[in-house]
Phi, psi and omega in degrees: 000128186285167177303321185292317183290323172299319180294320179296315180296318178296321177298315181297321179294319177294324176296319179294322175294322180295317180275353178290134183266138175272000177270118182282131176269117188253151178228172175308315187286343181237357184303309183294316180301320184275322185267335185053033183302322181282337183264340184066029182285189191264040175273004179092173176286151183226129172257116186236128177261125178259122186222169169232140183303333182274345185293115182302317181294325181295312181299322179295322182285334185316306182289333175288321178295321172305312180298321177296320177298315180295317182296323187263003182306128185086351180250306186226138174287131181242127186217170178219150176234122174282106187287335177294335178262343183224063182301333182294323176288326175298316178292316184302318185259007176063039180290118183239357181207156182235147349281148175246128176246123176241142175255126183250128177207125176052048175080011180231153176246141181232126184276133174277131178230015181269200176282144185273070179240163180302314184299309184289317178295318175296317180294324181290318181292330184279359181146347178296337177297344182289342178279352182258144177286126181273152174249143180290133183274129175284157177289169179302133184295143177277172177301319178295321176292326176294321179296319182295317179296318175298319181297315178299319175296316181292320177301307181300317183292323182289321176296317175301314178298316180298324184277328183256337185229053182303315180297315182299317180296322179295311181298318180294320182289316178301312178302316181296318180295314179298317179296321181295320182292319179300314177299317179299318175296314179298322178292321180297316178297313183296323179293317186291321179293319184289336188277343179291122182283141178291138182284140183258143176286137176272136180273000000 
């Protein structure tokens, strides 16, 4: 290998190290496994940003958050969750605005409410969270819990539709009923015609 080739390989390796992010990307499928937030197990403390890709404040926070991750490397795990792609996590932790930063430690979550600066976020993760009242983190929802939540969401949507769009619901129901009757009549006519056996000539 020539000196130039060696130099190019070394530069590429340095570039990869420089561009590698210390922010862990979490999703619904691996959140509990990696953070152990509900069990309070020993994967360490986690600082997690819940964000939406379209959110302007989230985009502004992104470079600062990367710096926070570099600053806390080896002390606190730093991660982020795209709530638009992982709505179950948004519901689980009651995320109502973006960005929301939560610190998870020993089975509890602590909401960050300071200025989104390197200094304040790092200080919060290093122990400042203890001055905030923590909430006990519930375990990851089971399939039964998920099904119950879906049923409640459907019920809520139906009640809202019934309360606000009575006419639309009535027209939709009536239209469906009329269409069903017409299809039933057409099928009945076709069946009765097809069931008539052809007459045979007597010799």
